N, C-alpha and C positions, 0 to 999 in steps of 0.2 A: 610467890608469883602466882597469880591466878590461873589455874590449869586451862590449857589450850582443848578445845571441842576439836576430837579429831573426826575426819573426813567418816571414818565408819560408825563416829557415835551420832552424826547428822542424819538424820532418818525423818522425813517428815510428811513423804508422798509415794506414790506408787513409782514414781521414778528414782527416786533417791538407793543408796546402795543400803542393805540391810532391811528393807521394806518398811510398811506403814505401822509405828508402835500402836497409834489409835484406832488401827481396823485390823480387826482379827485376820491370820495371813488364811487360816482355812475359808473365810468367806470369798475371800480373793481369789484362793484355789478353785471354789465353788461357782465362782462366775465364769472365771476360765473355762473351765468345764463345761459349763452350759453352753458359752459363744460355741465354742468348739463343736458342742453336739448338734444344736442347731444347723450350725455350718454344714455339717456333714449330711444331714437329713436333708436340708435345702440341696444340696448337691445330687445327694440318692436320687431325690426325686425328679429333679430336671433330667437325671440322665436316662430316666425309664419315658422319655420322648420317644414316639414311635417313628422309626427310620426306617423299617420295611416299608412303609407306606406313603408314597408321594400325595398331598391332597389334590395336586392337579391333576389326578385320574378321573377324578370327580367332578373339574370343573366343566366337562359338555352337559353335566345337570343344569347347570347356570342357563346355556342356551336353551336345551332342549329338554323338559322335565315330562314323562308320560303323564303326570299326575296335576300338571298346571291347569287352572281355572277346574278342575272339577271338583264335587263337594267332599268334605270329609265321609268316609266310611260310618255308618251309623251303628258301631260296633262299642259295646263298653266293655271293656275287660277289668279283672279284679282278680288278686290272687291271694288265697290262704291254705294253711297246712292241708285241711281236709273239707269236706261240706258241711261239718260241722261247727259252725262260726259262734263264737260267744254272745253273748246277747247284746252285750255293749256295744258290740262291733256291727252287730246284725240290724238293728234300730238304722245306725247310718246308712249301712248297704241298702234297707229297703227305703229308705227315704231316698235316695239317688234314684234307685230302679224307678221310683213312682213319679219323679219328677222328668224322667226323661223314657217315657215309656214305649215311644218308639225307636230305643235303640235296642239290638240284639243283644244282651246279656249273657257274657262268658266269664264264668267262675274256674280259674285257674288253679286246681289243687296241685301238689308236689308231684304225685305221680303221674296227674296227667299232661304237667311240664315237662318231666321225665320223658315221655313217651312222644310227645311232640317232637322234642330236639331229637331224638333220636331217628323218628321217621324223616325229619323233614332236613336236618341241618346234621348230620354223621360226622360232616368235618370238622365239626367244634366239639366233639364228644369229648378229645382227649383235655382239651382245656376245661372244660364243662367237671370233670368229675375229677380233676386236679385242685379245683378251688377246694381252699383250704375251709371256707364257713357258707353255710347253706345259701345264705344273705346275696352271698356272690353269685350262686348261680340263680337266683329268684331277680338279682336286678339285671343279670345277663339276658334272661330269658323275656324279659317285657320289652328288650329292644328286637329280639327277633319275633315277638309276637306282633308287635305292631309295626314289623316289616312284612311281615307275612298277609297280616289281617288289616290294618290300618284301623283307625277308630281311637277312642280314648281309654287312656290306662289313668287308673285312680287306687292308691293304698285305699286298705280297708278303714282306716283311722281319719279318712277326709270326710267332712262334711259337704253337702253342696248347698250353696247358698240361691244358686241360680242354676238355670236348666243349660245344657251343654248349647244347645240352639242359640240361647242368648248370647253366650260366649262368644261362638263363632259369627254371631253377627256382628258384633263389636268388632272382632279381629278385622272382619273384611272390610270395614268402612274405614281401620287404620294402618292395615296390611293386606290389600288384595293380594299380593303375590305369595302370602305366607300358606307353606305345605306343612310348616311342624310348628307347634304352640309348645312354648315351654314358661316355667312359673319364674319369676326371679325371687332370690332369698336375699335377706339383709345380713350382714352390707353390701354382700357380693355374691356373684353366682346363680347358680338355678338349682330347682328341686327336681329331682327324679321320682317325685311322689306322684306327679300328676305330668302325664303327656299327653298330647295329641299330634296323629300324624295320619298322613295318607300312605295306602297300601303302596309297596313295594318302592318306596322314596328313597332317594339317594343318600339323604344324611343317614337313616335307618341302616343303610348297607353300608356306609361310612363307620358308623358305630360298631356293627357286629363284626368288619375285618379288624378292626383296631384292638380287641378285647384280648387276642392274643399277646400281643408284645407289653401290654399292662398288667399280666398274671403275675406279679411278686411280690414280695413281701415287704412291706411299707411301715417298718419298725413297731408297731402295734395293730393289733386286732382291726381298731374303729380306722385308722388310715388306711390298713388293706384295702378296707370293703369300700371308702369311700373314695380313694384314688385309682384303685382298679377296675372298679365298675360302679361307683353310686354317685352322688350328686357330681363330686368334682372331674370325676374322669367324662363326664355329660357335659359339664362347663369346658372342661380341654377341649372336648369334640368341639361345640360349637365355635370356638375360637378357630379352629384348622380348619375348618369346612370351609370350604372357598364360595358356596354359593351363599353369604349370609342374607341376602334379600328375601331368600326362602324361609327365614327361621323367625318367629315371632315370638319376644319375650316377652310376657305380661309382667306389668310392674308388680311391687310387690304388695303396694297399697290395694289392687284389684284383687290380686291372685289369694291374697289370706283374709282379705276380710269384705270383700264382695262377692268371690266368685265361690269360693269355697273357706273351708276352715279345718286346719290341721292338727287333730286333737293329740300326734305326737305321743303314739303309743310307745315307739322305742322297742318294739318288742324283740329286734336283731341285736340291740349292743350288748357288749362282752363286758367284761371288769372297767376295762378303761372308757366305755362309752359316757357315765356321769362325768368323767373329770373332764374330758373335751365339753360336753355341753356344758360345764360349770363354765369353762375357761370362754367358750363362745357367748354367754351372756353377762360375763363379767370383764371379757377381756379388756374394752375400753378404761375401765376404769382401773383396772389392773396396769395397763398401759400407762396412764396419767400417774397413779400412786410410784411406781417404778421410775417415770421420769423426773417427778419432783425429788424422790429420793437422790437419785444419782445427782442429780444438780444441788442439793444439800452437800452430799457428800464431797463434792467438786468443789464447791465453795469453801466447806471447810478444811480441805486439803490445801486450798490456795493459802487461808488464813494462817493453818498451820507452819507450811511453808514458810511465808513471809515471817510468822515470829520467829523461825529458827535461825531464819538467815540474819535478822536483826540481833539476835543473840550471838551469832557466829562472827558479824562485824565488829560488834562492840568487845567481845573478849581478843579478837585479833589486834585491833587498834590499841589497846590495853596491855597485851604483850608486846606491841614494836615499843610503845612508849615506854614501858620498864625495861626493854632489852638495851644491852651495851651497843649494840649495833645499831648504827648511825642509820636514819631514817632516808633514804636515797629517792 
């Protein structure tokens, strides 16, 4: 008599008892752990939303903004460790200064930033000193500097391709109410490497007041910086600020190709920086590859299941035919 294939022996897909024999169980466990890890990370990041500040408190800025209609202050801010700037960045610095000679240049060294913060914003110093990474302090400082003085901020690794006045003139034509100017990044978000703001603007006040509640650990050094003070913190603030018409975001095609060229020094990156940079540049290809792999695995699983079902069905009818029990 042919051997009947038991239920415990029938195993062709993830849903079948005993697990898939053609797919390593370790790989399935890895996928499950990775999925749970990403869910936990997403929930953790979402839980960091600022619940202590109500954006509606800044809604009055939408109606009456003291800087509305006034020109941007002609201040040009940059940050470096000391006044001794490496030659490869000094060339870019001098080019930007030469193209914007009528702007007051302000080089903010780390020691000068510390004194500025202590003298003008002592209420923030506990948070300032609690940051585990220097880059967080520098990110936060640029928001306070632009709130205090207004003007233009650019990272030292930014090459100027157009004058600031030319940028302002183009922005005035398309967004006459803009008091804050940011640069878009691809595929989404904004950069914190180049900022334009009017002195004492409500958005920069909004940014500085929210920093405390975002001061937490975000799994890795890179995520901690960009979510707590860096570009993703800046981007989320633009989404939550009620006066959207006061913020103009320059399209990435203009910002990175016609106005400025970012050389991406990445001096602040930790051990995880190159990993995230690689995923950022190859994420779309990786996503397509994973989608194709999952589709192939799904089709193969369906094929194996149908093959086993046909085999089981054939054995069942053969057993019934050879059995003494009549078929009902």
